[in-house]
C-alpha positions in Angstrom: -21.4 18.9 -21.1 -23.8 18.3 -17.6 -23.9 14.9 -15.7 -26.6 14.5 -14.8 -28.9 15.5 -17.3 -32.0 17.4 -16.0 -34.1 14.9 -17.8 -32.2 12.1 -15.7 -32.5 14.4 -12.9 -36.4 14.7 -13.4 -37.4 10.9 -14.2 -40.1 12.7 -15.8 -42.0 13.1 -12.3 -41.3 16.0 -11.8 -40.7 19.8 -13.2 -37.7 22.2 -13.3 -38.8 24.6 -10.8 -39.4 21.6 -8.2 -35.6 20.1 -9.0 -34.3 22.6 -8.5 -36.8 23.3 -4.5 -35.7 19.5 -4.8 -32.1 20.0 -4.5 -31.4 23.4 -2.6 -33.4 21.3 0.1 -31.1 18.4 -0.9 -28.0 21.5 -0.2 -28.5 22.3 2.8 -28.9 19.5 4.8 -25.2 18.6 3.2 -23.8 21.9 4.2 -25.9 21.4 7.9 -23.8 17.8 7.6 -20.1 20.1 7.2 -21.5 22.1 9.7 -22.0 19.3 11.9 -18.4 17.6 11.4 -16.5 21.0 11.4 -18.1 21.6 14.7 -17.6 18.1 16.2 -13.9 18.8 14.3 -13.2 22.7 16.2 -14.0 20.8 19.6 -11.8 17.6 19.4 -8.3 19.8 18.0 -9.6 22.2 21.3 -10.1 19.0 23.9 -6.6 17.8 22.8 -8.3 14.8 21.6 -6.6 14.1 18.1 -3.0 15.8 16.9 -5.2 16.1 12.9 -5.0 19.4 11.4 -8.6 20.6 10.8 -9.0 19.0 7.2 -8.0 15.9 8.4 -11.5 15.2 10.1 -13.6 17.2 8.0 -14.2 14.6 5.2 -13.2 15.3 1.7 -16.2 14.6 -0.4 -18.3 17.2 2.3 -14.7 19.5 2.0 -13.3 19.8 -1.9 -16.7 20.0 -3.9 -20.1 22.5 -3.6 -23.3 21.5 -1.5 -25.4 21.7 -4.8 -22.9 18.9 -6.8 -22.9 17.0 -3.4 -27.1 16.9 -3.5 -27.2 16.0 -6.9 -24.6 13.0 -6.8 -26.9 12.1 -3.5 -30.0 12.1 -5.8 -29.0 9.9 -8.3 -27.0 7.7 -6.1 -30.8 7.4 -4.4 -29.8 8.8 -1.0 -32.2 11.5 -1.9 -36.4 11.2 -2.9 -38.1 14.0 -4.1 -42.0 13.4 -2.8 -44.3 15.9 -3.5 -46.6 16.4 -1.2 -50.1 16.1 -1.9 -52.6 18.4 -0.5 
């Protein structure tokens, strides 16, 4: 079973297409955060600011899960919000 369900994610306000677009945009934000986190960690290692391995300097949530799954979790938690733009 998939949790959360599509009905829980859309809350009756958005259709499935809008949900897919919203989650994809959220996943892109998550991916950008991961890339930034990784580049900061690599610079710290190159500048000998830390003796920790790269994997220890990256948030485990970002390292161990897919960007789409993180984006859905952030949508459920309220960290990401879907807003319909009015034309």
